[in-house]
N, C-alpha and C positions, 0 to 999 in steps of 0.2 A: 224691882225690875218689871216693866210693863210688857205684856204679851198681847199682840193684836188679836182681837176676837174675829171669828169668821163673819163675813158679811151676811146680811139677811138673804141675799141671792144665793150664796153658797149653802146656807142652811136649808133653804127651800128646795134647791136642786138635789141636795143630799136626801132630803125627806122623800122626794119623788123617786129617787133611785132606790131607797129602802122599801118603799111601797111596791115598786116593781119587783124587787128581789123577794119580797114576801109572797107576792102572787106567784112568782116562779117556784118558790118553795112549796106552795100549796099544790101547784100543778104536778111537779115532779114527785111529790109525796103521795099523790093519788087522792087528795082530799075531794070529797064529794059523795054523792049517794052511791051505795053499793061498793064502797072501797073496803076490801077485806084482804087478809092474808099478808104474807111477807112481801116486803118491797124488793128484796135482793140487795146485795151489797153495793152494786154500782149506783143504784138510785139513792141509797143511804149516803154514799160518798158524795154524790152531787148535792144532796141536802146539806151535808156538813160543810161542803165548800162554799155554798151560798151563805150559810150561817156564819162561817168564818169571815167572809168578805163583809157581811153586814156588821159584825162586831168590830172589824177593822175600821169601817166608815164611822161608826158611832164613836169609837175611841179617838180617831183622827180629827173629825169635824166637830162633833157635839161636845166632847170633853177636851177639845183643843190640844190633843196630844202632840200635834205637829210642832207646837211651841216648846215642847219639853226636850230633854236631852236624848241623844240617840240610844243610849243604854235603856232608858225607860221604854221607848218605842219598841226596841228589839225584845226586851224582856216580856212585855205584855203580848206582843204578837207571837212569840214563841210559846207562851202559856196557852193562848187560844189554839194554836196549832197542836200542841200536846193534848189538850182536852179533846179536840176533834179526832185526832188519831186514836186515842184511847177509847173514845166512844165507838168509832168504826171497828176497832179490833174486838171490843166487847160484843158488838152486834154480830160480827162474823162468827165468833166463837159460840155465842148462844143460839144463833140461827142454825149452826151446824149440829147442835145438840138435838134439834127436833126430829 
C-alpha cells in the first residue's frame, strides 16, 4: 500500500513553524543573559504545550503519521500528552519543595 508523502512545500512550511515555535519556547523559557531562578508552573506549562505541539507536527508531517491508522495517531498523541502532564506535575511538586 502506497502512502502519499508530504510535499516539499508542506515540509518547508512545517520547518518554518517549528523554528518559530522553538524561538517562542526560548522566549517563554527566559533564555538569555541573566536568566536565573524558577520559571513558575504557568511558564513551564506553556513550554510543555509548545513542545507537545512541536512533537505533534513532527509526527504528523515528517514521520507522515497522518497516513497511519487513527489508533496509532491517538496512541502517540496520548503518550506525548501523558509525558507532558507528568513533567508538569513533577515540576510543580519539586518546585514546591524549595
